[in-house]
Each structure stands twice: as structure tokens, then as C-alpha cells.
The first five atom37 places (N, CA, C, CB, O) and aatype in JSON, in Angstrom:
{
  "aatype": [12, 16, 10, 2, 9, 3, 13, 6, 10, 0, 15, 9, 6, 0, 10, 5, 15, 3, 10, 7, 1, 1, 9, 6, 0, 10, 1, 10, 7, 1, 2, 9, 5, 5, 15, 5, 10, 0, 16, 6, 0, 7, 19, 15, 1, 1, 16, 9, 16, 1, 10, 6, 15, 7, 5, 15, 19, 15, 9, 3, 16, 10, 10, 1, 19, 12, 1, 0, 10, 7, 10, 15, 7, 1, 9, 0, 16, 10, 10, 14, 6, 14, 15, 19, 5, 14, 19, 6, 1, 19, 1, 0, 11, 1, 11, 6, 1, 1, 1, 0, 15, 7, 1, 11, 5, 14, 0, 0, 6, 16, 17, 16, 17, 0, 3, 3, 0, 0, 6, 14],
  "atom_mask": [
    [1, 1, 1, 1, 1],
    [1, 1, 1, 1, 1],
    [1, 1, 1, 1, 1],
    [1, 1, 1, 1, 1],
    [1, 1, 1, 1, 1],
    [1, 1, 1, 1, 1],
    [1, 1, 1, 1, 1],
    [1, 1, 1, 1, 1],
    [1, 1, 1, 1, 1],
    [1, 1, 1, 1, 1],
    [1, 1, 1, 1, 1],
    [1, 1, 1, 1, 1],
    [1, 1, 1, 1, 1],
    [1, 1, 1, 1, 1],
    [1, 1, 1, 1, 1],
    [1, 1, 1, 1, 1],
    [1, 1, 1, 1, 1],
    [1, 1, 1, 1, 1],
    [1, 1, 1, 1, 1],
    [1, 1, 1, 0, 1],
    [1, 1, 1, 1, 1],
    [1, 1, 1, 1, 1],
    [1, 1, 1, 1, 1],
    [1, 1, 1, 1, 1],
    [1, 1, 1, 1, 1],
    [1, 1, 1, 1, 1],
    [1, 1, 1, 1, 1],
    [1, 1, 1, 1, 1],
    [1, 1, 1, 0, 1],
    [1, 1, 1, 1, 1],
    [1, 1, 1, 1, 1],
    [1, 1, 1, 1, 1],
    [1, 1, 1, 1, 1],
    [1, 1, 1, 1, 1],
    [1, 1, 1, 1, 1],
    [1, 1, 1, 1, 1],
    [1, 1, 1, 1, 1],
    [1, 1, 1, 1, 1],
    [1, 1, 1, 1, 1],
    [1, 1, 1, 1, 1],
    [1, 1, 1, 1, 1],
    [1, 1, 1, 0, 1],
    [1, 1, 1, 1, 1],
    [1, 1, 1, 1, 1],
    [1, 1, 1, 1, 1],
    [1, 1, 1, 1, 1],
    [1, 1, 1, 1, 1],
    [1, 1, 1, 1, 1],
    [1, 1, 1, 1, 1],
    [1, 1, 1, 1, 1],
    [1, 1, 1, 1, 1],
    [1, 1, 1, 1, 1],
    [1, 1, 1, 1, 1],
    [1, 1, 1, 0, 1],
    [1, 1, 1, 1, 1],
    [1, 1, 1, 1, 1],
    [1, 1, 1, 1, 1],
    [1, 1, 1, 1, 1],
    [1, 1, 1, 1, 1],
    [1, 1, 1, 1, 1],
    [1, 1, 1, 1, 1],
    [1, 1, 1, 1, 1],
    [1, 1, 1, 1, 1],
    [1, 1, 1, 1, 1],
    [1, 1, 1, 1, 1],
    [1, 1, 1, 1, 1],
    [1, 1, 1, 1, 1],
    [1, 1, 1, 1, 1],
    [1, 1, 1, 1, 1],
    [1, 1, 1, 0, 1],
    [1, 1, 1, 1, 1],
    [1, 1, 1, 1, 1],
    [1, 1, 1, 0, 1],
    [1, 1, 1, 1, 1],
    [1, 1, 1, 1, 1],
    [1, 1, 1, 1, 1],
    [1, 1, 1, 1, 1],
    [1, 1, 1, 1, 1],
    [1, 1, 1, 1, 1],
    [1, 1, 1, 1, 1],
    [1, 1, 1, 1, 1],
    [1, 1, 1, 1, 1],
    [1, 1, 1, 1, 1],
    [1, 1, 1, 1, 1],
    [1, 1, 1, 1, 1],
    [1, 1, 1, 1, 1],
    [1, 1, 1, 1, 1],
    [1, 1, 1, 1, 1],
    [1, 1, 1, 1, 1],
    [1, 1, 1, 1, 1],
    [1, 1, 1, 1, 1],
    [1, 1, 1, 1, 1],
    [1, 1, 1, 1, 1],
    [1, 1, 1, 1, 1],
    [1, 1, 1, 1, 1],
    [1, 1, 1, 1, 1],
    [1, 1, 1, 1, 1],
    [1, 1, 1, 1, 1],
    [1, 1, 1, 1, 1],
    [1, 1, 1, 1, 1],
    [1, 1, 1, 1, 1],
    [1, 1, 1, 0, 1],
    [1, 1, 1, 1, 1],
    [1, 1, 1, 1, 1],
    [1, 1, 1, 1, 1],
    [1, 1, 1, 1, 1],
    [1, 1, 1, 1, 1],
    [1, 1, 1, 1, 1],
    [1, 1, 1, 1, 1],
    [1, 1, 1, 1, 1],
    [1, 1, 1, 1, 1],
    [1, 1, 1, 1, 1],
    [1, 1, 1, 1, 1],
    [1, 1, 1, 1, 1],
    [1, 1, 1, 1, 1],
    [1, 1, 1, 1, 1],
    [1, 1, 1, 1, 1],
    [1, 1, 1, 1, 1],
    [1, 1, 1, 1, 1],
    [1, 1, 1, 1, 1]
  ],
  "atom_positions": [
    [[5.14, -24.02, -4.0], [6.41, -23.35, -4.11], [6.39, -22.1, -3.23], [6.71, -23.0, -5.58], [5.54, -21.23, -3.38]],
    [[7.33, -22.04, -2.32], [7.44, -20.89, -1.45], [8.55, -19.99, -1.95], [7.7, -21.33, 0.02], [9.68, -20.44, -2.17]],
    [[8.23, -18.74, -2.13], [9.21, -17.77, -2.6], [9.24, -16.63, -1.6], [8.87, -17.26, -4.05], [8.24, -15.95, -1.38]],
    [[10.39, -16.45, -1.01], [10.53, -15.33, -0.07], [10.79, -14.07, -0.88], [11.69, -15.58, 0.96], [11.65, -14.04, -1.75]],
    [[10.03, -13.03, -0.59], [10.14, -11.78, -1.32], [10.44, -10.67, -0.32], [8.84, -11.47, -2.12], [9.86, -10.62, 0.76]],
    [[11.35, -9.81, -0.69], [11.66, -8.66, 0.17], [10.7, -7.54, -0.21], [13.17, -8.2, 0.01], [10.87, -6.88, -1.24]],
    [[9.69, -7.35, 0.62], [8.63, -6.39, 0.32], [9.15, -4.96, 0.24], [7.54, -6.49, 1.36], [8.53, -4.13, -0.42]],
    [[10.24, -4.67, 0.9], [10.81, -3.31, 0.88], [11.49, -3.01, -0.44], [11.8, -3.14, 2.03], [11.45, -1.87, -0.91]],
    [[12.11, -4.0, -1.05], [12.9, -3.78, -2.26], [12.2, -4.22, -3.55], [14.2, -4.51, -2.14], [12.62, -3.82, -4.63]],
    [[11.17, -5.01, -3.43], [10.52, -5.57, -4.62], [9.8, -4.49, -5.43], [9.52, -6.66, -4.2], [9.31, -3.51, -4.88]],
    [[9.76, -4.7, -6.73], [9.03, -3.78, -7.6], [7.54, -3.99, -7.42], [9.44, -4.0, -9.09], [7.1, -4.99, -6.85]],
    [[6.77, -3.05, -7.9], [5.31, -3.16, -7.81], [4.84, -4.41, -8.56], [4.62, -1.88, -8.4], [3.95, -5.12, -8.09]],
    [[5.44, -4.67, -9.7], [5.07, -5.85, -10.48], [5.35, -7.13, -9.71], [5.82, -5.86, -11.8], [4.55, -8.07, -9.74]],
    [[6.48, -7.18, -9.0], [6.82, -8.36, -8.21], [5.85, -8.53, -7.04], [8.25, -8.27, -7.69], [5.46, -9.65, -6.7]],
    [[5.45, -7.42, -6.44], [4.49, -7.49, -5.34], [3.13, -7.98, -5.83], [4.34, -6.11, -4.68], [2.49, -8.8, -5.18]],
    [[2.7, -7.48, -7.0], [1.41, -7.92, -7.56], [1.47, -9.41, -7.9], [1.05, -7.09, -8.83], [0.51, -10.14, -7.65]],
    [[2.58, -9.84, -8.45], [2.74, -11.25, -8.81], [2.71, -12.14, -7.57], [4.06, -11.46, -9.57], [2.06, -13.18, -7.57]],
    [[3.39, -11.72, -6.52], [3.4, -12.49, -5.27], [2.0, -12.54, -4.66], [4.4, -11.87, -4.26], [1.55, -13.59, -4.2]],
    [[1.31, -11.41, -4.65], [-0.05, -11.36, -4.12], [-0.96, -12.3, -4.92], [-0.6, -9.9, -4.17], [-1.77, -13.02, -4.34]],
    [[-0.83, -12.28, -6.24], [-1.63, -13.17, -7.08], [-1.37, -14.64, -6.79], [0.0, 0.0, 0.0], [-2.3, -15.44, -6.72]],
    [[-0.09, -14.99, -6.61], [0.25, -16.38, -6.28], [-0.35, -16.79, -4.93], [1.78, -16.57, -6.25], [-0.83, -17.91, -4.77]],
    [[-0.32, -15.88, -3.98], [-0.87, -16.19, -2.66], [-2.38, -16.39, -2.73], [-0.52, -15.08, -1.66], [-2.92, -17.31, -2.11]],
    [[-3.06, -15.53, -3.48], [-4.52, -15.66, -3.6], [-4.86, -16.96, -4.32], [-5.12, -14.45, -4.35], [-5.8, -17.65, -3.93]],
    [[-4.11, -17.28, -5.36], [-4.36, -18.53, -6.07], [-4.15, -19.73, -5.15], [-3.44, -18.63, -7.31], [-4.94, -20.67, -5.16]],
    [[-3.08, -19.71, -4.35], [-2.8, -20.81, -3.44], [-3.91, -20.95, -2.39], [-1.45, -20.59, -2.74], [-4.31, -22.07, -2.07]],
    [[-4.41, -19.83, -1.88], [-5.52, -19.88, -0.92], [-6.77, -20.47, -1.57], [-5.82, -18.47, -0.36], [-7.46, -21.3, -0.98]],
    [[-7.05, -20.02, -2.77], [-8.24, -20.51, -3.49], [-8.14, -22.02, -3.73], [-8.41, -19.77, -4.83], [-9.09, -22.76, -3.48]],
    [[-6.98, -22.46, -4.22], [-6.8, -23.88, -4.5], [-6.79, -24.7, -3.22], [-5.51, -24.11, -5.28], [-7.3, -25.82, -3.2]],
    [[-6.21, -24.16, -2.14], [-6.2, -24.85, -0.86], [-7.6, -25.07, -0.31], [0.0, 0.0, 0.0], [-7.83, -26.0, 0.46]],
    [[-8.52, -24.22, -0.7], [-9.91, -24.34, -0.25], [-10.78, -25.04, -1.29], [-10.49, -22.97, 0.06], [-11.99, -25.15, -1.13]],
    [[-10.13, -25.5, -2.37], [-10.8, -26.24, -3.45], [-11.95, -25.43, -4.06], [-11.32, -27.58, -2.93], [-13.06, -25.93, -4.23]],
    [[-11.65, -24.18, -4.37], [-12.64, -23.29, -4.98], [-12.22, -23.01, -6.41], [-12.8, -21.95, -4.16], [-11.06, -22.67, -6.66]],
    [[-13.14, -23.14, -7.34], [-12.85, -22.83, -8.74], [-12.85, -21.32, -8.93], [-13.88, -23.5, -9.67], [-13.48, -20.58, -8.18]],
    [[-12.14, -20.87, -9.96], [-12.1, -19.43, -10.26], [-13.5, -18.89, -10.49], [-11.23, -19.17, -11.49], [-13.82, -17.79, -10.03]],
    [[-14.33, -19.63, -11.19], [-15.69, -19.16, -11.46], [-16.51, -19.03, -10.18], [-16.39, -20.11, -12.44], [-17.31, -18.11, -10.05]],
    [[-16.31, -19.95, -9.23], [-17.02, -19.87, -7.95], [-16.58, -18.63, -7.18], [-16.77, -21.14, -7.11], [-17.41, -17.89, -6.65]],
    [[-15.27, -18.41, -7.12], [-14.75, -17.25, -6.4], [-15.24, -15.97, -7.05], [-13.21, -17.28, -6.37], [-15.6, -15.01, -6.36]],
    [[-15.25, -15.95, -8.38], [-15.72, -14.77, -9.09], [-17.18, -14.46, -8.75], [-15.56, -14.96, -10.6], [-17.54, -13.3, -8.53]],
    [[-18.0, -15.48, -8.72], [-19.41, -15.3, -8.39], [-19.58, -14.77, -6.96], [-20.18, -16.62, -8.55], [-20.36, -13.85, -6.72]],
    [[-18.84, -15.36, -6.02], [-18.94, -14.93, -4.62], [-18.42, -13.51, -4.42], [-18.19, -15.89, -3.72], [-18.92, -12.77, -3.58]],
    [[-17.4, -13.14, -5.21], [-16.81, -11.81, -5.07], [-17.56, -10.77, -5.89], [-15.34, -11.83, -5.49], [-17.38, -9.57, -5.68]],
    [[-18.41, -11.21, -6.82], [-19.15, -10.27, -7.66], [-18.3, -9.67, -8.77], [0.0, 0.0, 0.0], [-18.52, -8.53, -9.18]],
    [[-17.33, -10.44, -9.25], [-16.48, -10.0, -10.35], [-16.49, -11.08, -11.42], [-15.01, -9.7, -9.87], [-17.07, -12.15, -11.22]],
    [[-15.86, -10.82, -12.54], [-15.81, -11.82, -13.61], [-14.69, -12.83, -13.36], [-15.62, -11.14, -14.99], [-13.75, -12.56, -12.6]],
    [[-14.81, -13.99, -14.01], [-13.76, -15.0, -13.89], [-12.46, -14.47, -14.47], [-14.17, -16.3, -14.59], [-11.38, -14.78, -13.96]],
    [[-12.55, -13.68, -15.52], [-11.36, -13.09, -16.14], [-10.64, -12.17, -15.14], [-11.76, -12.29, -17.41], [-9.41, -12.09, -15.14]],
    [[-11.38, -11.48, -14.3], [-10.77, -10.61, -13.29], [-9.98, -11.45, -12.28], [-11.86, -9.78, -12.56], [-8.9, -11.05, -11.86]],
    [[-10.52, -12.6, -11.9], [-9.8, -13.49, -10.98], [-8.53, -14.0, -11.66], [-10.7, -14.69, -10.56], [-7.48, -14.07, -11.02]],
    [[-8.62, -14.34, -12.92], [-7.45, -14.8, -13.67], [-6.38, -13.7, -13.7], [-7.83, -15.21, -15.1], [-5.2, -13.97, -13.5]],
    [[-6.81, -12.47, -13.96], [-5.87, -11.35, -13.99], [-5.22, -11.14, -12.62], [-6.58, -10.07, -14.43], [-4.0, -10.94, -12.54]],
    [[-6.0, -11.19, -11.56], [-5.49, -11.0, -10.21], [-4.46, -12.08, -9.89], [-6.63, -11.03, -9.19], [-3.38, -11.77, -9.38]],
    [[-4.78, -13.32, -10.17], [-3.89, -14.43, -9.84], [-2.63, -14.44, -10.7], [-4.61, -15.74, -10.0], [-1.61, -15.0, -10.29]],
    [[-2.68, -13.84, -11.87], [-1.5, -13.79, -12.72], [-0.63, -12.57, -12.44], [-1.91, -13.8, -14.19], [0.39, -12.36, -13.09]],
    [[-1.04, -11.75, -11.46], [-0.22, -10.61, -11.06], [-0.46, -9.36, -11.86], [0.0, 0.0, 0.0], [0.33, -8.42, -11.79]],
    [[-1.55, -9.33, -12.62], [-1.88, -8.13, -13.37], [-2.6, -7.14, -12.47], [-2.74, -8.47, -14.61], [-3.1, -7.51, -11.41]],
    [[-2.66, -5.92, -12.89], [-3.25, -4.86, -12.09], [-4.77, -5.0, -12.02], [-2.87, -3.49, -12.66], [-5.43, -5.2, -13.04]],
    [[-5.3, -4.88, -10.8], [-6.75, -4.87, -10.58], [-7.04, -3.74, -9.59], [-7.27, -6.26, -10.03], [-6.13, -3.2, -8.96]],
    [[-8.29, -3.38, -9.47], [-8.66, -2.29, -8.58], [-8.64, -2.74, -7.12], [-10.06, -1.75, -8.94], [-8.68, -3.93, -6.82]],
    [[-8.56, -1.77, -6.23], [-8.62, -2.06, -4.8], [-9.98, -2.68, -4.47], [-8.38, -0.78, -3.96], [-10.06, -3.58, -3.64]],
    [[-11.02, -2.19, -5.12], [-12.36, -2.74, -4.92], [-12.36, -4.24, -5.2], [-13.37, -2.02, -5.83], [-12.92, -5.01, -4.42]],
    [[-11.75, -4.64, -6.29], [-11.69, -6.06, -6.65], [-10.92, -6.85, -5.6], [-11.04, -6.23, -8.02], [-11.36, -7.92, -5.18]],
    [[-9.78, -6.34, -5.19], [-8.97, -7.03, -4.19], [-9.76, -7.22, -2.89], [-7.68, -6.25, -3.91], [-9.74, -8.3, -2.3]],
    [[-10.45, -6.18, -2.45], [-11.25, -6.26, -1.23], [-12.4, -7.25, -1.37], [-11.79, -4.9, -0.86], [-12.7, -7.99, -0.43]],
    [[-13.04, -7.26, -2.52], [-14.13, -8.21, -2.77], [-13.64, -9.66, -2.71], [-14.79, -7.92, -4.14], [-14.28, -10.52, -2.11]],
    [[-12.48, -9.9, -3.34], [-11.92, -11.26, -3.35], [-11.49, -11.67, -1.94], [-10.72, -11.34, -4.33], [-11.71, -12.8, -1.53]],
    [[-10.87, -10.74, -1.21], [-10.48, -11.05, 0.17], [-11.7, -11.39, 1.01], [-9.73, -9.87, 0.79], [-11.65, -12.32, 1.82]],
    [[-12.78, -10.66, 0.83], [-14.02, -10.94, 1.57], [-14.57, -12.31, 1.18], [-15.08, -9.84, 1.31], [-14.98, -13.08, 2.05]],
    [[-14.57, -12.62, -0.11], [-15.09, -13.91, -0.57], [-14.25, -15.08, -0.05], [-15.13, -13.94, -2.11], [-14.77, -16.17, 0.15]],
    [[-12.96, -14.84, 0.17], [-12.08, -15.89, 0.71], [-12.1, -15.92, 2.24], [-10.66, -15.67, 0.21], [-11.4, -16.73, 2.85]],
    [[-12.89, -15.06, 2.84], [-12.97, -15.03, 4.3], [-11.78, -14.35, 4.95], [0.0, 0.0, 0.0], [-11.42, -14.67, 6.08]],
    [[-11.17, -13.42, 4.25], [-9.99, -12.73, 4.76], [-10.29, -11.3, 5.2], [-8.9, -12.72, 3.72], [-9.37, -10.5, 5.37]],
    [[-11.55, -10.97, 5.37], [-11.9, -9.59, 5.75], [-11.24, -9.16, 7.05], [-13.4, -9.46, 5.88], [-10.9, -7.98, 7.2]],
    [[-11.05, -10.08, 7.97], [-10.43, -9.75, 9.24], [-8.97, -9.34, 9.11], [0.0, 0.0, 0.0], [-8.41, -8.74, 10.03]],
    [[-8.36, -9.66, 7.99], [-6.94, -9.33, 7.79], [-6.73, -8.03, 7.02], [-6.26, -10.46, 7.06], [-5.6, -7.6, 6.83]],
    [[-7.8, -7.42, 6.58], [-7.67, -6.18, 5.8], [-7.01, -5.09, 6.64], [-9.05, -5.71, 5.31], [-6.23, -4.3, 6.12]],
    [[-7.31, -5.05, 7.92], [-6.75, -4.03, 8.8], [-5.23, -4.15, 8.93], [-7.39, -4.1, 10.17], [-4.56, -3.18, 9.27]],
    [[-4.69, -5.33, 8.67], [-3.24, -5.5, 8.8], [-2.49, -4.9, 7.61], [-2.9, -6.96, 8.94], [-1.26, -4.75, 7.66]],
    [[-3.2, -4.58, 6.55], [-2.54, -3.95, 5.41], [-1.94, -2.6, 5.78], [-3.51, -3.79, 4.25], [-0.82, -2.27, 5.39]],
    [[-2.69, -1.83, 6.53], [-2.24, -0.53, 7.02], [-2.59, -0.42, 8.49], [-2.88, 0.64, 6.2], [-3.77, -0.43, 8.85]],
    [[-1.58, -0.32, 9.34], [-1.9, -0.22, 10.77], [-2.61, 1.08, 11.09], [-0.63, -0.33, 11.6], [-2.44, 2.08, 10.39]],
    [[-3.4, 1.07, 12.12], [-4.14, 2.25, 12.56], [-3.15, 3.31, 13.03], [-5.14, 1.89, 13.69], [-2.36, 3.05, 13.94]],
    [[-3.17, 4.48, 12.42], [-2.25, 5.53, 12.89], [-2.74, 6.06, 14.23], [-2.13, 6.69, 11.85], [-3.86, 6.58, 14.34]],
    [[-1.91, 5.93, 15.22], [-2.35, 6.37, 16.53], [-1.33, 7.33, 17.13], [-2.57, 5.17, 17.46], [-0.12, 7.18, 16.95]],
    [[-1.84, 8.29, 17.82], [-1.01, 9.24, 18.53], [-1.09, 8.86, 20.0], [-1.46, 10.74, 18.27], [-2.18, 8.69, 20.55]],
    [[0.05, 8.74, 20.61], [0.08, 8.39, 22.03], [-0.53, 9.54, 22.83], [1.53, 8.1, 22.51], [-0.27, 10.7, 22.52]],
    [[-1.34, 9.24, 23.86], [-1.94, 10.3, 24.66], [-0.91, 11.27, 25.24], [-2.75, 9.7, 25.78], [-1.18, 12.47, 25.34]],
    [[0.25, 10.76, 25.63], [1.29, 11.61, 26.19], [1.78, 12.61, 25.14], [2.47, 10.77, 26.72], [2.01, 13.78, 25.45]],
    [[1.93, 12.15, 23.91], [2.38, 13.03, 22.83], [1.35, 14.13, 22.57], [2.63, 12.23, 21.54], [1.72, 15.28, 22.32]],
    [[0.08, 13.79, 22.63], [-0.97, 14.77, 22.39], [-0.96, 15.85, 23.48], [-2.35, 14.08, 22.34], [-1.15, 17.03, 23.19]],
    [[-0.73, 15.45, 24.72], [-0.67, 16.41, 25.82], [0.56, 17.3, 25.66], [-0.64, 15.69, 27.18], [0.47, 18.52, 25.86]],
    [[1.69, 16.7, 25.31], [2.91, 17.49, 25.11], [2.73, 18.51, 24.0], [4.09, 16.57, 24.8], [3.17, 19.65, 24.12]],
    [[2.11, 18.1, 22.93], [1.95, 18.99, 21.79], [0.87, 20.04, 22.03], [1.61, 18.18, 20.55], [0.93, 21.13, 21.46]],
    [[-0.1, 19.72, 22.87], [-1.23, 20.61, 23.18], [-1.87, 21.17, 21.91], [-0.76, 21.77, 24.07], [-2.16, 22.36, 21.8]],
    [[-2.06, 20.28, 20.98], [-2.73, 20.7, 19.75], [-3.55, 19.53, 19.22], [-1.7, 21.18, 18.68], [-3.46, 18.4, 19.7]],
    [[-4.34, 19.83, 18.23], [-5.21, 18.82, 17.66], [-4.4, 17.85, 16.81], [-6.32, 19.48, 16.83], [-3.25, 18.1, 16.45]],
    [[-5.03, 16.74, 16.49], [-4.43, 15.74, 15.64], [-4.24, 16.31, 14.23], [-5.29, 14.47, 15.6], [-5.07, 17.07, 13.75]],
    [[-3.14, 15.95, 13.58], [-2.84, 16.47, 12.24], [-3.9, 16.06, 11.25], [-1.48, 15.98, 11.77], [-4.38, 14.92, 11.26]],
    [[-4.26, 16.99, 10.38], [-5.24, 16.71, 9.34], [-4.62, 16.79, 7.95], [-6.4, 17.69, 9.43], [-5.2, 16.31, 6.98]],
    [[-3.41, 17.39, 7.85], [-2.71, 17.42, 6.58], [-1.22, 17.62, 6.84], [-3.26, 18.54, 5.66], [-0.81, 18.06, 7.92]],
    [[-0.42, 17.29, 5.85], [1.03, 17.42, 5.98], [1.44, 18.84, 5.6], [1.76, 16.38, 5.09], [0.83, 19.47, 4.74]],
    [[2.49, 19.32, 6.23], [2.95, 20.68, 5.95], [4.01, 20.72, 4.87], [3.48, 21.32, 7.21], [4.38, 21.8, 4.41]],
    [[4.51, 19.59, 4.46], [5.56, 19.55, 3.45], [6.92, 19.65, 4.09], [0.0, 0.0, 0.0], [7.05, 19.91, 5.29]],
    [[7.93, 19.46, 3.29], [9.3, 19.53, 3.79], [9.78, 20.96, 3.71], [10.23, 18.6, 2.99], [9.52, 21.68, 2.75]],
    [[10.5, 21.37, 4.74], [11.03, 22.73, 4.77], [12.36, 22.76, 4.04], [11.19, 23.23, 6.23], [13.22, 21.9, 4.24]],
    [[12.52, 23.76, 3.19], [13.76, 23.94, 2.45], [14.76, 24.7, 3.31], [13.51, 24.69, 1.12], [14.37, 25.61, 4.05]],
    [[16.04, 24.34, 3.24], [17.03, 25.1, 4.01], [17.1, 26.54, 3.51], [18.43, 24.43, 3.93], [16.93, 26.8, 2.32]],
    [[17.35, 27.45, 4.44], [17.42, 28.87, 4.07], [18.59, 29.1, 3.12], [17.56, 29.76, 5.34], [19.7, 28.6, 3.35]],
    [[18.33, 29.85, 2.08], [19.38, 30.14, 1.1], [20.34, 31.18, 1.68], [18.77, 30.63, -0.24], [19.92, 32.11, 2.37]],
    [[21.62, 31.01, 1.39], [22.61, 31.98, 1.85], [22.48, 33.26, 1.03], [24.05, 31.4, 1.75], [22.17, 33.21, -0.16]],
    [[22.72, 34.4, 1.68], [22.73, 35.64, 0.92], [24.04, 35.71, 0.16], [22.55, 36.88, 1.84], [25.08, 35.28, 0.65]],
    [[23.98, 36.24, -1.02], [25.18, 36.3, -1.83], [25.33, 37.68, -2.44], [25.16, 35.23, -2.93], [24.39, 38.47, -2.49]],
    [[26.52, 37.94, -2.88], [26.81, 39.2, -3.54], [27.56, 38.92, -4.82], [27.63, 40.14, -2.63], [28.13, 37.84, -4.99]],
    [[27.55, 39.89, -5.71], [28.3, 39.76, -6.92], [29.79, 39.81, -6.59], [27.92, 40.86, -7.93], [30.19, 40.5, -5.65]],
    [[30.6, 39.09, -7.33], [32.03, 39.07, -7.07], [32.62, 40.47, -7.22], [32.74, 38.1, -8.02], [33.57, 40.81, -6.52]],
    [[32.08, 41.3, -8.12], [32.57, 42.66, -8.31], [32.3, 43.52, -7.09], [31.94, 43.28, -9.55], [33.11, 44.39, -6.76]],
    [[31.15, 43.29, -6.41], [30.79, 44.07, -5.22], [31.73, 43.79, -4.07], [29.35, 43.77, -4.8], [32.01, 44.68, -3.27]],
    [[32.23, 42.57, -3.96], [33.1, 42.19, -2.86], [34.47, 42.88, -2.98], [33.28, 40.66, -2.82], [35.14, 43.09, -1.97]],
    [[34.89, 43.24, -4.21], [36.2, 43.83, -4.43], [36.21, 45.32, -4.11], [36.64, 43.61, -5.87], [37.29, 45.88, -3.9]],
    [[35.08, 45.99, -4.06], [35.04, 47.43, -3.79], [35.33, 47.73, -2.32], [33.67, 48.02, -4.18], [34.94, 46.95, -1.45]],
    [[36.04, 48.89, -2.03], [36.38, 49.2, -0.63], [35.22, 49.72, 0.16], [37.46, 50.2, -0.57], [35.37, 50.01, 1.35]]
  ]
}
């Protein structure tokens, strides 16, 4: 069963459920039992069941299962490498950012009491 999911709009629960279905489909497509995958990943069979049913698991578990399924090469596609273009670095003439500065708040307007405005 193929289900198209809008990753931008889907809830976290829907994303976990979709991920679990995909992992289960990969496992079954390779004719691997849950217990075999659990042993290769170094986790319990119950953890594999939880992952495939869309329940919350740790990142460590997800990475272990991906490695056991031979998907280690795809881990980098989860988050693209943040890169600064060389031209941008020269234009900025500064080092690469190490932390965010936060959002700047608009300057507040100066105000006066309504009684003060009425005085000559």
C-alpha cells in the first residue's frame, strides 16, 4: 500500500507512522524477521515492533536499524550539509556562524501621556 504523505504538513505522529511503515516494508522486502533485524541492530525485538508501529524510538535506535538494513549511505540525506558559498564568505569577510543571534525586535515608538500632549 502506497500512501503519499505531505511531509511539510503532517503531524509528528503521522511522520513516525509513515517511517515505521517504510522500515517494515524494507524489512519484509528483504525477507528479514523482526528478531533477526533486532539482533543485527543490537536492539530488542519489541523495539523493532515499536518502530514499525510508528511509536517513538530514540535516534540511536533509528540509526542502528538503518545501518542493519544497509541504509547507512542514506543517513546524510536526512539533513543536507550546510554549506556557505565561497563567494558569500568573501563578501561577508567574517568567520562561519557558530550560533544564532536571535530575531531582532522592532524598535518601540516613544510615547507620552495623553495629559502631557494637551499642555502648551
